Gaussian input, Z-matrix of N, CA and C with variables (Angstrom, degrees):
# hf/3-21g

backbone

0 1
 N
 C     1     B1
 C     2     B2     1     A1
 N     3     B3     2     A2     1     D1
 C     4     B4     3     A3     2     D2
 C     5     B5     4     A4     3     D3
 N     6     B6     5     A5     4     D4
 C     7     B7     6     A6     5     D5
 C     8     B8     7     A7     6     D6
 N     9     B9     8     A8     7     D7
 C    10    B10     9     A9     8     D8
 C    11    B11    10    A10     9     D9
 N    12    B12    11    A11    10    D10
 C    13    B13    12    A12    11    D11
 C    14    B14    13    A13    12    D12
 N    15    B15    14    A14    13    D13
 C    16    B16    15    A15    14    D14
 C    17    B17    16    A16    15    D15
 N    18    B18    17    A17    16    D16
 C    19    B19    18    A18    17    D17
 C    20    B20    19    A19    18    D18
 N    21    B21    20    A20    19    D19
 C    22    B22    21    A21    20    D20
 C    23    B23    22    A22    21    D21
 N    24    B24    23    A23    22    D22
 C    25    B25    24    A24    23    D23
 C    26    B26    25    A25    24    D24
 N    27    B27    26    A26    25    D25
 C    28    B28    27    A27    26    D26
 C    29    B29    28    A28    27    D27
 N    30    B30    29    A29    28    D28
 C    31    B31    30    A30    29    D29
 C    32    B32    31    A31    30    D30
 N    33    B33    32    A32    31    D31
 C    34    B34    33    A33    32    D32
 C    35    B35    34    A34    33    D33
 N    36    B36    35    A35    34    D34
 C    37    B37    36    A36    35    D35
 C    38    B38    37    A37    36    D36
 N    39    B39    38    A38    37    D37
 C    40    B40    39    A39    38    D38
 C    41    B41    40    A40    39    D39
 N    42    B42    41    A41    40    D40
 C    43    B43    42    A42    41    D41
 C    44    B44    43    A43    42    D42
 N    45    B45    44    A44    43    D43
 C    46    B46    45    A45    44    D44
 C    47    B47    46    A46    45    D45
 N    48    B48    47    A47    46    D46
 C    49    B49    48    A48    47    D47
 C    50    B50    49    A49    48    D48
 N    51    B51    50    A50    49    D49
 C    52    B52    51    A51    50    D50
 C    53    B53    52    A52    51    D51
 N    54    B54    53    A53    52    D52
 C    55    B55    54    A54    53    D53
 C    56    B56    55    A55    54    D54
 N    57    B57    56    A56    55    D55
 C    58    B58    57    A57    56    D56
 C    59    B59    58    A58    57    D57
 N    60    B60    59    A59    58    D58
 C    61    B61    60    A60    59    D59
 C    62    B62    61    A61    60    D60
 N    63    B63    62    A62    61    D61
 C    64    B64    63    A63    62    D62
 C    65    B65    64    A64    63    D63
 N    66    B66    65    A65    64    D64
 C    67    B67    66    A66    65    D65
 C    68    B68    67    A67    66    D66
 N    69    B69    68    A68    67    D67
 C    70    B70    69    A69    68    D68
 C    71    B71    70    A70    69    D69
 N    72    B72    71    A71    70    D70
 C    73    B73    72    A72    71    D71
 C    74    B74    73    A73    72    D72
 N    75    B75    74    A74    73    D73
 C    76    B76    75    A75    74    D74
 C    77    B77    76    A76    75    D75
 N    78    B78    77    A77    76    D76
 C    79    B79    78    A78    77    D77
 C    80    B80    79    A79    78    D78
 N    81    B81    80    A80    79    D79
 C    82    B82    81    A81    80    D80
 C    83    B83    82    A82    81    D81
 N    84    B84    83    A83    82    D82
 C    85    B85    84    A84    83    D83
 C    86    B86    85    A85    84    D84
 N    87    B87    86    A86    85    D85
 C    88    B88    87    A87    86    D86
 C    89    B89    88    A88    87    D87
 N    90    B90    89    A89    88    D88
 C    91    B91    90    A90    89    D89
 C    92    B92    91    A91    90    D90
 N    93    B93    92    A92    91    D91
 C    94    B94    93    A93    92    D92
 C    95    B95    94    A94    93    D93
 N    96    B96    95    A95    94    D94
 C    97    B97    96    A96    95    D95
 C    98    B98    97    A97    96    D96
 N    99    B99    98    A98    97    D97
 C   100   B100    99    A99    98    D98
 C   101   B101   100   A100    99    D99
 N   102   B102   101   A101   100   D100
 C   103   B103   102   A102   101   D101
 C   104   B104   103   A103   102   D102
 N   105   B105   104   A104   103   D103
 C   106   B106   105   A105   104   D104
 C   107   B107   106   A106   105   D105
 N   108   B108   107   A107   106   D106
 C   109   B109   108   A108   107   D107
 C   110   B110   109   A109   108   D108
 N   111   B111   110   A110   109   D109
 C   112   B112   111   A111   110   D110
 C   113   B113   112   A112   111   D111
 N   114   B114   113   A113   112   D112
 C   115   B115   114   A114   113   D113
 C   116   B116   115   A115   114   D114
 N   117   B117   116   A116   115   D115
 C   118   B118   117   A117   116   D116
 C   119   B119   118   A118   117   D117
 N   120   B120   119   A119   118   D118
 C   121   B121   120   A120   119   D119
 C   122   B122   121   A121   120   D120
 N   123   B123   122   A122   121   D121
 C   124   B124   123   A123   122   D122
 C   125   B125   124   A124   123   D123
 N   126   B126   125   A125   124   D124
 C   127   B127   126   A126   125   D125
 C   128   B128   127   A127   126   D126
 N   129   B129   128   A128   127   D127
 C   130   B130   129   A129   128   D128
 C   131   B131   130   A130   129   D129
 N   132   B132   131   A131   130   D130
 C   133   B133   132   A132   131   D131
 C   134   B134   133   A133   132   D132
 N   135   B135   134   A134   133   D133
 C   136   B136   135   A135   134   D134
 C   137   B137   136   A136   135   D135
 N   138   B138   137   A137   136   D136
 C   139   B139   138   A138   137   D137
 C   140   B140   139   A139   138   D138
 N   141   B141   140   A140   139   D139
 C   142   B142   141   A141   140   D140
 C   143   B143   142   A142   141   D141
 N   144   B144   143   A143   142   D142
 C   145   B145   144   A144   143   D143
 C   146   B146   145   A145   144   D144
 N   147   B147   146   A146   145   D145
 C   148   B148   147   A147   146   D146
 C   149   B149   148   A148   147   D147
 N   150   B150   149   A149   148   D148
 C   151   B151   150   A150   149   D149
 C   152   B152   151   A151   150   D150
 N   153   B153   152   A152   151   D151
 C   154   B154   153   A153   152   D152
 C   155   B155   154   A154   153   D153
 N   156   B156   155   A155   154   D154
 C   157   B157   156   A156   155   D155
 C   158   B158   157   A157   156   D156
 N   159   B159   158   A158   157   D157
 C   160   B160   159   A159   158   D158
 C   161   B161   160   A160   159   D159
 N   162   B162   161   A161   160   D160
 C   163   B163   162   A162   161   D161
 C   164   B164   163   A163   162   D162
 N   165   B165   164   A164   163   D163
 C   166   B166   165   A165   164   D164
 C   167   B167   166   A166   165   D165
 N   168   B168   167   A167   166   D166
 C   169   B169   168   A168   167   D167
 C   170   B170   169   A169   168   D168
 N   171   B171   170   A170   169   D169
 C   172   B172   171   A171   170   D170
 C   173   B173   172   A172   171   D171
 N   174   B174   173   A173   172   D172
 C   175   B175   174   A174   173   D173
 C   176   B176   175   A175   174   D174
 N   177   B177   176   A176   175   D175
 C   178   B178   177   A177   176   D176
 C   179   B179   178   A178   177   D177
 N   180   B180   179   A179   178   D178
 C   181   B181   180   A180   179   D179
 C   182   B182   181   A181   180   D180
 N   183   B183   182   A182   181   D181
 C   184   B184   183   A183   182   D182
 C   185   B185   184   A184   183   D183
 N   186   B186   185   A185   184   D184
 C   187   B187   186   A186   185   D185
 C   188   B188   187   A187   186   D186
 N   189   B189   188   A188   187   D187
 C   190   B190   189   A189   188   D188
 C   191   B191   190   A190   189   D189
 N   192   B192   191   A191   190   D190
 C   193   B193   192   A192   191   D191
 C   194   B194   193   A193   192   D192
 N   195   B195   194   A194   193   D193
 C   196   B196   195   A195   194   D194
 C   197   B197   196   A196   195   D195
 N   198   B198   197   A197   196   D196
 C   199   B199   198   A198   197   D197
 C   200   B200   199   A199   198   D198
 N   201   B201   200   A200   199   D199
 C   202   B202   201   A201   200   D200
 C   203   B203   202   A202   201   D201
 N   204   B204   203   A203   202   D202
 C   205   B205   204   A204   203   D203
 C   206   B206   205   A205   204   D204
 N   207   B207   206   A206   205   D205
 C   208   B208   207   A207   206   D206
 C   209   B209   208   A208   207   D207
 N   210   B210   209   A209   208   D208
 C   211   B211   210   A210   209   D209
 C   212   B212   211   A211   210   D210
 N   213   B213   212   A212   211   D211
 C   214   B214   213   A213   212   D212
 C   215   B215   214   A214   213   D213
 N   216   B216   215   A215   214   D214
 C   217   B217   216   A216   215   D215
 C   218   B218   217   A217   216   D216
 N   219   B219   218   A218   217   D217
 C   220   B220   219   A219   218   D218
 C   221   B221   220   A220   219   D219
 N   222   B222   221   A221   220   D220
 C   223   B223   222   A222   221   D221
 C   224   B224   223   A223   222   D222
 N   225   B225   224   A224   223   D223
 C   226   B226   225   A225   224   D224
 C   227   B227   226   A226   225   D225
 N   228   B228   227   A227   226   D226
 C   229   B229   228   A228   227   D227
 C   230   B230   229   A229   228   D228
 N   231   B231   230   A230   229   D229
 C   232   B232   231   A231   230   D230
 C   233   B233   232   A232   231   D231
 N   234   B234   233   A233   232   D232
 C   235   B235   234   A234   233   D233
 C   236   B236   235   A235   234   D234
 N   237   B237   236   A236   235   D235
 C   238   B238   237   A237   236   D236
 C   239   B239   238   A238   237   D237
 N   240   B240   239   A239   238   D238
 C   241   B241   240   A240   239   D239
 C   242   B242   241   A241   240   D240
 N   243   B243   242   A242   241   D241
 C   244   B244   243   A243   242   D242
 C   245   B245   244   A244   243   D243
 N   246   B246   245   A245   244   D244
 C   247   B247   246   A246   245   D245
 C   248   B248   247   A247   246   D246
 N   249   B249   248   A248   247   D247
 C   250   B250   249   A249   248   D248
 C   251   B251   250   A250   249   D249
 N   252   B252   251   A251   250   D250
 C   253   B253   252   A252   251   D251
 C   254   B254   253   A253   252   D252
 N   255   B255   254   A254   253   D253
 C   256   B256   255   A255   254   D254
 C   257   B257   256   A256   255   D255
 N   258   B258   257   A257   256   D256
 C   259   B259   258   A258   257   D257
 C   260   B260   259   A259   258   D258
 N   261   B261   260   A260   259   D259
 C   262   B262   261   A261   260   D260
 C   263   B263   262   A262   261   D261
 N   264   B264   263   A263   262   D262
 C   265   B265   264   A264   263   D263
 C   266   B266   265   A265   264   D264
 N   267   B267   266   A266   265   D265
 C   268   B268   267   A267   266   D266
 C   269   B269   268   A268   267   D267
 N   270   B270   269   A269   268   D268
 C   271   B271   270   A270   269   D269
 C   272   B272   271   A271   270   D270
 N   273   B273   272   A272   271   D271
 C   274   B274   273   A273   272   D272
 C   275   B275   274   A274   273   D273
 N   276   B276   275   A275   274   D274
 C   277   B277   276   A276   275   D275
 C   278   B278   277   A277   276   D276
 N   279   B279   278   A278   277   D277
 C   280   B280   279   A279   278   D278
 C   281   B281   280   A280   279   D279
 N   282   B282   281   A281   280   D280
 C   283   B283   282   A282   281   D281
 C   284   B284   283   A283   282   D282
 N   285   B285   284   A284   283   D283
 C   286   B286   285   A285   284   D284
 C   287   B287   286   A286   285   D285

   B1=1.6209
   B2=1.5362
   B3=1.2586
   B4=1.4994
   B5=1.5643
   B6=1.3021
   B7=1.3377
   B8=1.5001
   B9=1.3636
   B10=1.4532
   B11=1.4686
   B12=1.3558
   B13=1.4689
   B14=1.5478
   B15=1.4169
   B16=1.4824
   B17=1.4197
   B18=1.2965
   B19=1.6000
   B20=1.5403
   B21=1.2516
   B22=1.4598
   B23=1.5187
   B24=1.3152
   B25=1.3868
   B26=1.6185
   B27=1.3400
   B28=1.4388
   B29=1.4992
   B30=1.2874
   B31=1.4218
   B32=1.5142
   B33=1.1988
   B34=1.6050
   B35=1.5467
   B36=1.3087
   B37=1.4666
   B38=1.5228
   B39=1.3412
   B40=1.3869
   B41=1.4818
   B42=1.3260
   B43=1.2398
   B44=1.5591
   B45=1.3644
   B46=1.4966
   B47=1.5350
   B48=1.4572
   B49=1.3934
   B50=1.4596
   B51=1.3872
   B52=1.5028
   B53=1.5598
   B54=1.3233
   B55=1.4997
   B56=1.4906
   B57=1.3565
   B58=1.4845
   B59=1.5197
   B60=1.3789
   B61=1.5301
   B62=1.4594
   B63=1.3880
   B64=1.3998
   B65=1.5709
   B66=1.3431
   B67=1.5033
   B68=1.4043
   B69=1.3905
   B70=1.4010
   B71=1.4221
   B72=1.4148
   B73=1.5255
   B74=1.4492
   B75=1.3902
   B76=1.4533
   B77=1.4665
   B78=1.3998
   B79=1.4208
   B80=1.5571
   B81=1.4152
   B82=1.5430
   B83=1.4865
   B84=1.2761
   B85=1.4547
   B86=1.5160
   B87=1.3629
   B88=1.4531
   B89=1.5370
   B90=1.2831
   B91=1.5204
   B92=1.5052
   B93=1.2632
   B94=1.3906
   B95=1.4972
   B96=1.3651
   B97=1.6048
   B98=1.5510
   B99=1.3206
   B100=1.4328
   B101=1.7020
   B102=1.2292
   B103=1.4348
   B104=1.5431
   B105=1.3867
   B106=1.4682
   B107=1.5447
   B108=1.2753
   B109=1.4283
   B110=1.4849
   B111=1.3355
   B112=1.5646
   B113=1.5446
   B114=1.3083
   B115=1.4539
   B116=1.5406
   B117=1.3327
   B118=1.5017
   B119=1.5473
   B120=1.3002
   B121=1.4334
   B122=1.5009
   B123=1.3645
   B124=1.3735
   B125=1.4883
   B126=1.2745
   B127=1.5184
   B128=1.5212
   B129=1.3428
   B130=1.4441
   B131=1.4607
   B132=1.3525
   B133=1.5389
   B134=1.4768
   B135=1.2208
   B136=1.5225
   B137=1.4982
   B138=1.2587
   B139=1.4544
   B140=1.6063
   B141=1.2313
   B142=1.4264
   B143=1.4921
   B144=1.3122
   B145=1.5062
   B146=1.4867
   B147=1.3663
   B148=1.4671
   B149=1.4360
   B150=1.2643
   B151=1.5366
   B152=1.5237
   B153=1.3754
   B154=1.4568
   B155=1.5646
   B156=1.2963
   B157=1.4911
   B158=1.4407
   B159=1.3955
   B160=1.4787
   B161=1.5744
   B162=1.3188
   B163=1.4805
   B164=1.5004
   B165=1.3422
   B166=1.4563
   B167=1.5868
   B168=1.2189
   B169=1.5328
   B170=1.4442
   B171=1.3990
   B172=1.5209
   B173=1.5025
   B174=1.3684
   B175=1.4863
   B176=1.5407
   B177=1.3085
   B178=1.5081
   B179=1.5463
   B180=1.2887
   B181=1.4682
   B182=1.4050
   B183=1.3157
   B184=1.4848
   B185=1.5588
   B186=1.2537
   B187=1.4870
   B188=1.5350
   B189=1.3914
   B190=1.4723
   B191=1.5856
   B192=1.3607
   B193=1.4871
   B194=1.5233
   B195=1.3946
   B196=1.5280
   B197=1.4654
   B198=1.2690
   B199=1.4754
   B200=1.5323
   B201=1.3125
   B202=1.4612
   B203=1.5368
   B204=1.2426
   B205=1.4341
   B206=1.4827
   B207=1.4013
   B208=1.4007
   B209=1.5201
   B210=1.4213
   B211=1.5178
   B212=1.3835
   B213=1.4639
   B214=1.4995
   B215=1.5175
   B216=1.3577
   B217=1.4064
   B218=1.5792
   B219=1.4387
   B220=1.3956
   B221=1.5268
   B222=1.4533
   B223=1.4348
   B224=1.4185
   B225=1.3374
   B226=1.5388
   B227=1.4579
   B228=1.2682
   B229=1.4172
   B230=1.4791
   B231=1.2668
   B232=1.4596
   B233=1.4754
   B234=1.4185
   B235=1.3623
   B236=1.4922
   B237=1.2711
   B238=1.4602
   B239=1.5258
   B240=1.3522
   B241=1.4295
   B242=1.5608
   B243=1.3339
   B244=1.4996
   B245=1.5264
   B246=1.3032
   B247=1.5345
   B248=1.4682
   B249=1.4333
   B250=1.3761
   B251=1.5356
   B252=1.3773
   B253=1.4259
   B254=1.4607
   B255=1.4341
   B256=1.4725
   B257=1.4957
   B258=1.4383
   B259=1.4238
   B260=1.4781
   B261=1.3439
   B262=1.4778
   B263=1.4991
   B264=1.3581
   B265=1.4190
   B266=1.5053
   B267=1.3825
   B268=1.4205
   B269=1.5326
   B270=1.4225
   B271=1.4530
   B272=1.5507
   B273=1.2544
   B274=1.4710
   B275=1.5725
   B276=1.3576
   B277=1.4709
   B278=1.5671
   B279=1.4227
   B280=1.3599
   B281=1.4301
   B282=1.2810
   B283=1.4555
   B284=1.5113
   B285=1.2825
   B286=1.4589
   B287=1.5006
   A1=102.38
   A2=117.78
   A3=123.58
   A4=109.48
   A5=115.89
   A6=122.26
   A7=110.73
   A8=124.71
   A9=129.29
   A10=112.58
   A11=117.76
   A12=122.13
   A13=112.54
   A14=111.87
   A15=116.93
   A16=115.71
   A17=119.74
   A18=120.43
   A19=103.11
   A20=116.61
   A21=125.48
   A22=108.58
   A23=111.39
   A24=116.66
   A25=109.65
   A26=111.07
   A27=115.63
   A28=111.34
   A29=115.89
   A30=117.63
   A31=108.86
   A32=119.44
   A33=124.19
   A34=107.63
   A35=116.01
   A36=119.38
   A37=110.53
   A38=117.63
   A39=122.66
   A40=111.93
   A41=128.28
   A42=130.87
   A43=105.55
   A44=113.08
   A45=118.45
   A46=107.80
   A47=118.46
   A48=117.39
   A49=104.95
   A50=113.31
   A51=120.82
   A52=105.00
   A53=112.94
   A54=116.76
   A55=101.19
   A56=111.84
   A57=119.26
   A58=106.75
   A59=115.16
   A60=121.53
   A61=107.94
   A62=117.48
   A63=122.88
   A64=107.27
   A65=114.12
   A66=122.91
   A67=108.50
   A68=115.45
   A69=122.21
   A70=113.12
   A71=117.08
   A72=118.70
   A73=102.76
   A74=115.28
   A75=122.25
   A76=110.57
   A77=118.78
   A78=125.06
   A79=112.15
   A80=114.92
   A81=114.70
   A82=108.36
   A83=113.37
   A84=121.00
   A85=110.92
   A86=119.41
   A87=116.03
   A88=112.75
   A89=118.66
   A90=124.95
   A91=107.23
   A92=121.00
   A93=125.71
   A94=108.46
   A95=116.27
   A96=119.20
   A97=99.06
   A98=110.66
   A99=126.65
   A100=106.80
   A101=112.32
   A102=117.87
   A103=108.22
   A104=113.75
   A105=120.42
   A106=103.77
   A107=120.23
   A108=128.16
   A109=111.75
   A110=111.50
   A111=112.77
   A112=108.86
   A113=114.24
   A114=118.79
   A115=107.50
   A116=114.78
   A117=114.06
   A118=116.67
   A119=116.55
   A120=123.33
   A121=116.58
   A122=120.90
   A123=124.32
   A124=116.95
   A125=117.66
   A126=121.90
   A127=109.02
   A128=109.25
   A129=120.03
   A130=106.47
   A131=116.73
   A132=121.85
   A133=108.69
   A134=118.08
   A135=121.45
   A136=115.29
   A137=119.24
   A138=123.96
   A139=110.07
   A140=122.69
   A141=124.01
   A142=112.67
   A143=118.94
   A144=124.47
   A145=112.07
   A146=120.88
   A147=126.07
   A148=111.73
   A149=116.61
   A150=123.28
   A151=106.38
   A152=110.58
   A153=115.49
   A154=107.62
   A155=116.07
   A156=121.79
   A157=107.89
   A158=111.62
   A159=117.24
   A160=110.11
   A161=116.34
   A162=121.92
   A163=112.24
   A164=114.02
   A165=119.58
   A166=110.64
   A167=118.11
   A168=128.66
   A169=105.90
   A170=116.10
   A171=121.66
   A172=104.12
   A173=111.41
   A174=117.72
   A175=107.07
   A176=112.71
   A177=113.26
   A178=104.56
   A179=121.42
   A180=127.55
   A181=112.46
   A182=117.56
   A183=118.34
   A184=107.77
   A185=117.04
   A186=119.78
   A187=107.65
   A188=118.52
   A189=119.27
   A190=110.47
   A191=110.77
   A192=113.81
   A193=103.22
   A194=116.01
   A195=124.83
   A196=104.93
   A197=112.41
   A198=123.05
   A199=114.12
   A200=114.31
   A201=125.39
   A202=111.73
   A203=119.29
   A204=122.30
   A205=110.66
   A206=123.54
   A207=122.25
   A208=114.34
   A209=115.04
   A210=120.18
   A211=109.91
   A212=113.13
   A213=115.97
   A214=109.80
   A215=113.89
   A216=117.61
   A217=108.92
   A218=112.49
   A219=114.37
   A220=106.24
   A221=119.92
   A222=123.74
   A223=115.06
   A224=117.42
   A225=120.66
   A226=109.13
   A227=121.46
   A228=125.22
   A229=117.20
   A230=120.24
   A231=129.01
   A232=111.40
   A233=115.23
   A234=121.45
   A235=112.80
   A236=124.58
   A237=121.32
   A238=112.15
   A239=119.71
   A240=122.06
   A241=111.18
   A242=112.73
   A243=114.35
   A244=108.69
   A245=112.12
   A246=116.35
   A247=107.99
   A248=116.81
   A249=119.00
   A250=107.98
   A251=121.51
   A252=123.52
   A253=112.27
   A254=119.57
   A255=119.25
   A256=106.26
   A257=112.03
   A258=120.26
   A259=111.88
   A260=112.22
   A261=116.62
   A262=106.06
   A263=113.87
   A264=120.08
   A265=112.18
   A266=113.03
   A267=121.97
   A268=113.06
   A269=109.65
   A270=118.15
   A271=108.76
   A272=118.23
   A273=119.35
   A274=110.22
   A275=115.14
   A276=114.95
   A277=106.45
   A278=115.52
   A279=119.33
   A280=113.83
   A281=122.92
   A282=130.11
   A283=111.66
   A284=115.57
   A285=117.98
   A286=109.22
   D1=137.43
   D2=171.70
   D3=-85.75
   D4=145.29
   D5=176.21
   D6=-68.45
   D7=152.98
   D8=176.75
   D9=-57.83
   D10=-31.25
   D11=-170.38
   D12=-94.59
   D13=1.99
   D14=179.21
   D15=-63.09
   D16=132.17
   D17=178.50
   D18=-129.22
   D19=144.02
   D20=173.38
   D21=-77.12
   D22=135.80
   D23=173.92
   D24=-109.91
   D25=116.10
   D26=-176.68
   D27=-125.92
   D28=147.18
   D29=-176.37
   D30=-87.44
   D31=-19.99
   D32=-177.68
   D33=-130.16
   D34=144.30
   D35=175.70
   D36=-81.31
   D37=134.53
   D38=-176.03
   D39=-84.93
   D40=152.28
   D41=175.86
   D42=-123.84
   D43=125.00
   D44=177.21
   D45=-74.84
   D46=99.22
   D47=176.84
   D48=-141.49
   D49=153.26
   D50=-179.79
   D51=-116.35
   D52=111.42
   D53=173.19
   D54=-135.03
   D55=165.25
   D56=-179.70
   D57=-100.58
   D58=131.09
   D59=178.10
   D60=-125.66
   D61=156.53
   D62=177.92
   D63=-103.45
   D64=125.65
   D65=-179.36
   D66=-109.40
   D67=131.11
   D68=-178.23
   D69=-129.42
   D70=124.59
   D71=-176.45
   D72=-129.84
   D73=153.52
   D74=178.51
   D75=-63.50
   D76=129.29
   D77=172.21
   D78=86.34
   D79=1.91
   D80=176.64
   D81=-127.10
   D82=162.14
   D83=175.51
   D84=-72.65
   D85=134.46
   D86=-179.07
   D87=-57.78
   D88=148.25
   D89=-175.07
   D90=-117.13
   D91=146.53
   D92=163.07
   D93=-100.52
   D94=126.51
   D95=-174.24
   D96=-130.95
   D97=161.64
   D98=173.93
   D99=-96.85
   D100=142.09
   D101=173.82
   D102=-88.99
   D103=151.02
   D104=179.35
   D105=-106.77
   D106=-34.60
   D107=170.35
   D108=-156.73
   D109=167.76
   D110=-177.90
   D111=-156.45
   D112=146.47
   D113=178.71
   D114=-140.48
   D115=174.33
   D116=174.07
   D117=-60.47
   D118=-21.47
   D119=-177.49
   D120=-96.03
   D121=-11.92
   D122=-180.00
   D123=170.26
   D124=-165.46
   D125=-173.61
   D126=-157.01
   D127=149.75
   D128=176.67
   D129=-105.70
   D130=117.91
   D131=-175.87
   D132=-103.80
   D133=127.28
   D134=174.36
   D135=-74.80
   D136=134.61
   D137=-168.67
   D138=-75.26
   D139=-30.15
   D140=-174.62
   D141=52.39
   D142=30.27
   D143=176.50
   D144=84.43
   D145=-0.23
   D146=178.63
   D147=-73.44
   D148=153.83
   D149=171.89
   D150=-78.89
   D151=113.60
   D152=-169.75
   D153=-97.22
   D154=164.73
   D155=172.77
   D156=-71.54
   D157=155.86
   D158=178.58
   D159=-100.73
   D160=166.15
   D161=-176.44
   D162=-49.09
   D163=137.93
   D164=177.98
   D165=102.12
   D166=-21.23
   D167=-178.24
   D168=-65.75
   D169=126.20
   D170=176.21
   D171=-93.76
   D172=145.01
   D173=176.01
   D174=-159.06
   D175=179.33
   D176=-179.26
   D177=-122.13
   D178=150.26
   D179=176.54
   D180=-127.92
   D181=124.05
   D182=-176.57
   D183=-105.40
   D184=116.09
   D185=-174.76
   D186=-99.71
   D187=146.76
   D188=-177.00
   D189=-65.99
   D190=-33.63
   D191=173.84
   D192=-160.62
   D193=152.06
   D194=-172.82
   D195=-160.30
   D196=139.84
   D197=-179.17
   D198=42.80
   D199=51.98
   D200=176.08
   D201=62.01
   D202=21.57
   D203=176.86
   D204=-82.21
   D205=134.50
   D206=-176.23
   D207=-81.25
   D208=-18.92
   D209=175.96
   D210=-101.28
   D211=161.61
   D212=177.27
   D213=-64.65
   D214=151.46
   D215=-176.63
   D216=-127.68
   D217=130.89
   D218=-175.21
   D219=-101.97
   D220=127.25
   D221=-179.49
   D222=-116.68
   D223=129.86
   D224=164.79
   D225=-58.09
   D226=142.24
   D227=173.53
   D228=-158.75
   D229=165.73
   D230=-179.16
   D231=-133.76
   D232=139.02
   D233=178.04
   D234=-67.07
   D235=129.19
   D236=177.76
   D237=-117.17
   D238=-23.89
   D239=177.86
   D240=-136.23
   D241=147.94
   D242=177.32
   D243=-137.37
   D244=136.26
   D245=172.56
   D246=-142.46
   D247=-174.22
   D248=-176.29
   D249=-78.90
   D250=-14.96
   D251=178.20
   D252=-84.74
   D253=-28.99
   D254=-176.83
   D255=167.71
   D256=-158.51
   D257=-179.18
   D258=-131.36
   D259=146.46
   D260=174.51
   D261=-103.26
   D262=132.16
   D263=-178.89
   D264=-125.07
   D265=145.86
   D266=174.44
   D267=-106.31
   D268=132.25
   D269=-176.89
   D270=-75.61
   D271=132.56
   D272=-176.91
   D273=-112.99
   D274=-2.25
   D275=175.93
   D276=145.48
   D277=167.48
   D278=175.91
   D279=-84.04
   D280=144.03
   D281=172.17
   D282=-76.10
   D283=141.74
   D284=-177.67
   D285=-74.51

């Protein structure tokens, strides 16, 4: 149980937004998933009943637009959190 005065410390502000992204992992078929929220540092991806990767798994996420870019942006990322609803991932940088 969390104490009543607990406050999350986040580096970036999250935006509650639902967009479709493409997730690619080694050895798995690419998946299209919806976001639950997104920030400059990462994204929460809704599982939609799929078997999701566990924390520590590296993957790439292609966003239709990000940081005011007009073209899709592919980001290297790592899974940091896992729940029944989805996964929280941290962006590690842009893919070339």
